[in-house]
C-alpha positions as CSV (number, residue, x, y, z in Angstrom):
1,X,0.0,0.0,0.0
2,X,1.0,3.6,-0.5
3,X,-1.2,5.4,-3.0
4,X,-4.1,7.3,-1.6
5,X,-6.1,7.1,-4.8
6,X,-7.0,4.5,-7.4
7,X,-4.0,3.0,-9.2
8,X,-4.2,3.6,-13.0
9,X,-1.3,1.7,-14.4
10,X,1.7,-0.4,-13.3
11,X,4.9,-0.8,-15.4
12,X,7.3,-3.6,-14.7
13,X,10.9,-2.6,-15.2
14,X,13.4,-4.9,-17.0
15,X,14.9,-7.4,-14.6
16,X,11.6,-7.7,-12.8
17,X,13.1,-6.4,-9.6
18,X,11.1,-3.1,-9.6
19,X,7.8,-1.7,-10.7
20,X,6.4,1.8,-11.1
21,X,2.7,2.6,-10.5
22,X,0.8,5.8,-11.3
23,X,-2.4,6.9,-9.6
24,X,-5.3,9.3,-9.4
25,X,-3.5,10.7,-6.3
26,X,-1.2,12.6,-8.7
27,X,1.9,10.6,-7.9
28,X,4.1,7.8,-9.3
29,X,5.6,5.3,-6.9
30,X,8.5,2.9,-7.3
31,X,8.2,-0.6,-5.8
32,X,10.9,-3.0,-4.8
33,X,9.6,-6.5,-5.7
34,X,11.9,-8.2,-3.3
35,X,10.8,-6.5,-0.2
36,X,7.4,-5.4,-1.6
37,X,7.9,-1.9,-0.3
38,X,7.6,1.6,-1.9
39,X,11.1,3.0,-2.3
40,X,10.3,6.3,-3.9
41,X,7.5,8.7,-4.7
42,X,7.7,10.9,-7.7
43,X,5.7,14.1,-7.7
44,X,5.1,16.9,-10.2
45,X,1.7,16.2,-11.8
46,X,-1.1,18.4,-10.5
47,X,-4.0,16.1,-11.3
48,X,-4.7,12.4,-11.7
49,X,-2.0,10.4,-13.5
50,X,-3.7,7.8,-15.9
51,X,-1.1,6.9,-18.5
52,X,2.4,5.4,-18.0
53,X,4.8,3.7,-20.3
54,X,8.5,2.6,-20.3
55,X,10.8,3.2,-23.2
56,X,13.0,0.3,-24.4
57,X,15.6,-0.4,-21.7
58,X,13.3,0.8,-19.0
59,X,15.6,3.7,-18.0
60,X,13.0,6.3,-19.0
61,X,9.3,6.4,-18.3
62,X,6.6,8.8,-19.6
63,X,3.4,9.6,-17.7
64,X,0.3,11.3,-18.9
65,X,-2.1,13.2,-16.7
66,X,-5.4,15.1,-16.5
67,X,-3.2,18.2,-15.9
68,X,-2.6,18.4,-19.6
69,X,1.1,17.3,-19.5
70,X,3.2,14.3,-20.4
71,X,6.2,14.0,-18.0
72,X,9.5,12.3,-18.8
73,X,11.2,10.5,-15.9
74,X,14.7,9.3,-15.4
75,X,14.3,6.0,-13.5
76,X,17.8,6.0,-11.9
77,X,17.5,9.5,-10.3
78,X,13.7,9.7,-10.1
79,X,13.7,13.2,-11.6
80,X,11.4,14.7,-14.2
81,X,13.6,15.6,-17.2
82,X,11.0,17.1,-19.5
83,X,7.4,18.3,-19.6
84,X,5.5,18.0,-22.9
85,X,2.2,19.7,-23.6
86,X,0.1,20.9,-26.5
87,X,-0.2,24.4,-27.9
88,X,-1.1,27.2,-25.5
89,X,-4.7,27.3,-26.7
90,X,-5.2,23.6,-26.2
91,X,-6.1,21.9,-22.9
92,X,-5.6,18.2,-23.2
93,X,-6.5,15.5,-20.6
94,X,-4.1,12.6,-21.2
95,X,-5.7,9.2,-20.8
96,X,-3.3,6.8,-22.5
97,X,0.4,6.9,-23.5
98,X,2.5,4.1,-25.1
99,X,6.1,4.0,-26.2
100,X,7.0,4.0,-29.9
101,X,10.7,3.2,-29.9
102,X,13.4,4.7,-27.9
103,X,12.6,8.4,-28.5
104,X,8.9,8.6,-29.3
105,X,5.5,8.1,-27.5
106,X,1.9,8.1,-28.8
107,X,-0.8,9.6,-26.6
108,X,-4.6,9.7,-26.5
109,X,-6.5,12.5,-24.9
110,X,-9.7,14.5,-24.6
111,X,-10.1,18.3,-24.4
112,X,-11.4,20.3,-21.4
113,X,-15.0,19.7,-22.6
114,X,-14.3,15.9,-22.6
115,X,-14.4,15.8,-26.4
116,X,-12.0,13.3,-28.0
117,X,-8.8,14.6,-29.6
118,X,-6.7,12.8,-32.2
119,X,-3.9,10.5,-31.1
120,X,-0.5,12.3,-31.2
121,X,3.1,11.3,-31.8
122,X,5.7,13.0,-29.6
123,X,9.4,13.3,-30.1
124,X,11.1,13.2,-26.7
125,X,14.3,14.7,-28.1
126,X,12.6,17.9,-29.1
127,X,9.7,17.6,-26.6
128,X,7.2,18.4,-29.4
129,X,4.3,16.8,-31.2
130,X,5.5,15.6,-34.6
131,X,2.4,14.0,-36.0
132,X,-1.4,13.9,-35.5
133,X,-3.1,10.7,-36.3
134,X,-6.4,12.0,-37.7
135,X,-9.7,10.1,-37.6
136,X,-13.3,10.7,-36.6
137,X,-13.0,8.5,-33.6
138,X,-14.7,8.4,-30.3
139,X,-12.6,8.6,-27.1
140,X,-9.7,6.2,-27.3
141,X,-9.7,3.6,-24.5
142,X,-6.6,1.7,-25.5
143,X,-3.4,2.1,-27.7
144,X,-0.7,-0.2,-28.8
145,X,2.3,0.0,-31.1
146,X,3.5,-2.9,-33.2
147,X,7.0,-4.3,-32.2
148,X,8.5,-3.2,-35.6
149,X,7.0,0.3,-34.9
150,X,5.2,0.2,-38.2
151,X,1.6,0.5,-36.9
152,X,-0.4,2.1,-34.1
153,X,-3.7,0.5,-33.1
154,X,-6.4,2.1,-31.1
155,X,-9.7,0.9,-29.6
156,X,-12.6,3.1,-28.7
157,X,-14.8,3.6,-25.6
158,X,-17.9,3.8,-27.8
159,X,-17.3,2.3,-31.2
160,X,-17.0,-1.4,-32.1
161,X,-13.9,-0.7,-34.0
162,X,-10.1,-0.9,-33.9
163,X,-8.3,1.8,-36.0
164,X,-4.9,1.2,-37.4
165,X,-2.4,3.9,-38.5
166,X,0.8,3.6,-40.5
167,X,3.6,5.2,-38.5
168,X,5.5,6.1,-41.6
169,X,2.8,8.0,-43.4
170,X,0.7,8.7,-40.3
171,X,-2.4,7.8,-42.5
172,X,-5.1,5.4,-41.4
173,X,-4.3,2.0,-42.7
174,X,-7.3,-0.1,-41.7
175,X,-10.5,-0.3,-39.7
176,X,-11.3,-3.5,-37.9
177,X,-15.0,-3.7,-37.2
178,X,-17.1,-6.2,-35.2
179,X,-20.7,-6.7,-34.3
180,X,-21.2,-6.2,-30.6
181,X,-20.4,-3.8,-27.8
182,X,-17.6,-1.3,-27.9
183,X,-15.3,-0.3,-25.0
184,X,-12.4,-2.1,-26.5
185,X,-8.9,-2.9,-25.1
186,X,-6.2,-3.7,-27.6
187,X,-2.7,-5.2,-27.8
188,X,-0.5,-7.0,-30.2
189,X,1.4,-10.3,-29.9
190,X,5.1,-9.9,-29.3
191,X,6.0,-11.2,-32.8
192,X,3.8,-8.5,-34.3
193,X,1.7,-11.0,-36.3
194,X,-1.7,-10.4,-34.6
195,X,-3.9,-7.6,-33.2
196,X,-5.8,-8.8,-30.2
197,X,-8.9,-6.9,-29.0
198,X,-11.4,-7.5,-26.2
199,X,-14.7,-5.8,-26.1
200,X,-17.1,-4.7,-23.4
201,X,-18.9,-8.0,-23.6
202,X,-15.7,-9.8,-22.9
203,X,-15.4,-11.4,-26.4
204,X,-11.8,-11.4,-27.7
205,X,-11.1,-11.1,-31.4
206,X,-7.8,-11.7,-33.3
207,X,-6.8,-10.2,-36.6
208,X,-3.7,-10.6,-38.7
209,X,-1.5,-7.5,-38.3
210,X,-1.0,-6.9,-42.1
211,X,-3.2,-6.4,-45.1
212,X,-5.9,-7.5,-45.7
213,X,-6.2,-7.5,-41.8
214,X,-8.1,-10.8,-41.8
215,X,-10.2,-11.7,-38.7
216,X,-8.7,-15.2,-37.7
217,X,-10.3,-15.9,-34.3
218,X,-13.3,-15.0,-32.2
219,X,-12.9,-16.2,-28.6
220,X,-16.1,-16.2,-26.5
221,X,-16.4,-14.7,-23.0
222,X,-15.1,-16.7,-20.0
223,X,-17.5,-18.4,-17.6
224,X,-18.7,-17.0,-15.2
225,X,-19.2,-13.8,-17.2
226,X,-17.7,-10.5,-16.1
227,X,-16.9,-7.4,-18.0
228,X,-13.3,-7.3,-19.4
229,X,-11.1,-4.4,-18.3
230,X,-7.6,-5.2,-19.7
231,X,-5.8,-7.8,-21.8
232,X,-2.2,-9.0,-22.3
233,X,-0.4,-11.7,-24.3
234,X,2.4,-13.6,-22.8
235,X,5.9,-13.0,-24.3
236,X,5.9,-16.2,-26.2
237,X,2.5,-15.6,-27.6
238,X,1.1,-18.7,-26.0
239,X,-1.3,-17.3,-23.4
240,X,-4.0,-14.7,-23.4
241,X,-4.6,-13.0,-20.0
242,X,-7.6,-10.9,-19.3
243,X,-8.6,-8.8,-16.2
244,X,-12.3,-8.5,-15.3
245,X,-14.6,-6.2,-13.3
246,X,-15.2,-8.9,-10.7
247,X,-11.5,-8.9,-9.8
248,X,-10.7,-12.1,-11.6
249,X,-7.8,-12.8,-14.1
250,X,-8.5,-15.4,-16.7
251,X,-5.6,-17.2,-18.6
252,X,-6.4,-19.0,-21.8
253,X,-4.3,-20.9,-24.4
254,X,-4.2,-18.4,-27.3
255,X,-2.4,-20.8,-29.6
256,X,-5.3,-23.2,-30.0
257,X,-7.4,-20.3,-31.4
258,X,-4.9,-19.2,-34.0
259,X,-4.4,-20.6,-37.5
260,X,-2.0,-23.5,-37.9
């Protein structure tokens, strides 16, 4: 224990000896996984911290907050080394942030009226937004970047849809639709071959991560049913893990649902 508000995200650092969490209490906390104690508290954000990602090597983290900023953190010193934000006339509320290589992140946000804004690509060397991924999309609930950094995928709070953008052209490359509830959470397998998305009804769908973006598997909800909140795929791609509203985590064999 340590946070005084809901925990939004936890990132495991390489080596699995430490983890960093972010919270609605406006702080980030570093956890020693040997002693299970909090070893440091990072402050700077002035509102809830909802997004957190680690860059390759896990020596740098980036957090996103309702205060309209992305903060870059040096893990070794625990200091904030840069603050990123939009133009002066923009007021962004950052919900999601994911790493896109060693010097870029992609963010999803809403404006001060809670209207969705396009996903943005940020260069951490210049601390500026370098691309806007345009689309008429409802509020983004989940983002992921393919391992080869070629594609960004986004799921929506309202639409039954995953959008795919090409990171080279920044143009939309595909729309992956399904029949059923929205509120999607999305990830990719570590080998980059498949896009995996769970919906608000806890059905999980799998598409090939390349044109023509073929739907290859539809995995029904677990029993007993509970709304799906998050998903992950094991490093070897063998297992699908899903977290649910009832506090349960389900583990399923993903390989048996994929094409031979």
